[in-house]
C-alpha positions, -999 to 999 in steps of 0.1 A, spaced: 512 137 -271 547 124 -282 560 91 -269 598 87 -268 610 52 -274 646 41 -266 662 8 -272 698 -2 -266 705 -21 -298 695 -18 -334 678 -52 -334 655 -40 -306 642 -11 -326 645 -18 -364 611 -34 -368 595 -4 -351 613 23 -371 602 4 -402 566 13 -395 570 49 -386 550 71 -410 566 102 -425 599 95 -408 624 124 -403 659 115 -390 683 137 -372 716 128 -355 724 146 -323 754 136 -300 761 107 -323 726 92 -318 701 90 -347 666 101 -337 636 92 -359 605 113 -356 571 105 -372 538 87 -364 526 52 -357 489 46 -358 485 84 -358 505 87 -326 535 110 -325 567 92 -317 605 98 -315 626 67 -315 663 61 -310 690 34 -304 710 45 -275 738 20 -274 745 -5 -247 750 5 -211 739 31 -186 760 60 -199 748 57 -235 713 53 -223 714 84 -201 730 104 -229 702 93 -253 674 100 -228 687 135 -219 692 145 -255 658 132 -264 641 152 -236 660 184 -244 656 182 -282 622 167 -287 603 172 -253 584 139 -253 555 136 -230 566 102 -219 596 79 -225 594 41 -229 625 19 -228 621 -13 -247 643 -43 -254 654 -75 -238 664 -86 -203 675 -116 -183 651 -132 -159 656 -132 -121 625 -152 -113 609 -185 -121 577 -165 -130 594 -152 -162 607 -175 -189 621 -170 -223 600 -146 -245 578 -135 -215 573 -98 -209 586 -79 -178 571 -44 -172 588 -24 -145 569 -9 -115 602 6 -105 638 5 -115 671 4 -96 709 3 -103 723 -29 -89 759 -18 -95 755 16 -76 772 10 -43 783 36 -17 776 12 12 811 18 25 798 52 35 769 37 53 744 40 25 721 12 14 734 -7 -16 719 9 -47 713 43 -32 714 69 -60 732 100 -47 714 133 -53 679 118 -53 683 97 -21 665 66 -33 673 31 -44 641 25 -65 626 50 -90 589 43 -97 577 42 -132 545 60 -144 516 40 -132 491 47 -160 517 41 -187 529 9 -170 493 -3 -167 486 4 -204 518 -15 -214 509 -45 -193 474 -45 -208 489 -44 -243 511 -73 -235 482 -94 -223 461 -84 -253 490 -96 -275 487 -130 -258 520 -127 -240 527 -136 -204 535 -105 -185 549 -99 -150 553 -66 -133 579 -57 -107 613 -42 -101 638 -42 -131 674 -38 -122 701 -22 -144 739 -23 -143 769 -23 -166 772 -60 -166 759 -89 -188 751 -113 -160 757 -150 -164 766 -158 -128 737 -174 -108 750 -163 -74 752 -127 -86 717 -129 -100 705 -143 -67 722 -114 -49 704 -88 -71 671 -105 -66 675 -105 -28 689 -70 -25 663 -53 -48 634 -77 -51 640 -76 -88 623 -98 -114 646 -90 -144 680 -75 -151 694 -54 -180 718 -26 -187 699 6 -194 664 11 -179 673 25 -146 696 52 -160 668 62 -184 645 63 -154 669 85 -134 671 110 -163 634 110 -167 629 114 -129 652 145 -126 635 160 -157 600 152 -144 591 131 -175 569 100 -171 586 68 -181 582 31 -183 604 1 -190 592 -29 -211 615 -59 -216 612 -93 -231 631 -121 -215 659 -132 -238 680 -154 -215 674 -177 -185 698 -201 -169 715 -205 -203 724 -168 -202 748 -160 -231 738 -189 -252 701 -182 -247 707 -145 -256 724 -153 -289 695 -176 -299 665 -157 -286 674 -120 -287 659 -112 -320 626 -131 -312 625 -114 -278 629 -79 -294 600 -86 -317 578 -93 -287 587 -59 -272 579 -42 -305 546 -61 -308 535 -47 -274 546 -11 -280 528 -11 -313 496 -24 -297 499 3 -271 504 30 -297 473 17 -316 450 25 -287 434 59 -279 454 83 -257 443 84 -221 423 115 -210 
């Protein structure tokens, strides 16, 4: 069983790539993929780049080239709830695209054309295992909807709008596009994010992004260290 791991930025993946045994690198479509093993588990890892288009490109290329059995998107996110504070873990039960809007045509805000849904559910066993790993690592973990869009959000009113429209607990820029690619390819997926900014938004992110990325990597390493589910 091969697990695909995608992060948007180098700082979100470097510490994980450093512990891949017998790494083999290959660059496809401008993205460097690293194959190998962690704790005996087969992995392929890549930095996609920031935003939904780069993330989708990375996920589709990974699926076509390496055929992972499941894909996990890791990295950082902004909180949309008082339940999640800096360096806490958010694990998605479903993902949505908050900036997808064909409501002028009578559609619900966020409806994804072609698959006729606003929320794409993550794989339940994989999501459960990641949540268990987060708790085992001593990290606070909250499960719920994670929203994605091509915006770094600092505006409180916009965050409130996303929370109300989608019942989202966190917001970032890639997870839902990876989820859409996995959905149409029938590949199980999960999204694991550490909170790197709260009301301080940009300032919080600059201070805490590296620490938040380490928490995500700690959780995925714990997950990979455990036996594969039957």
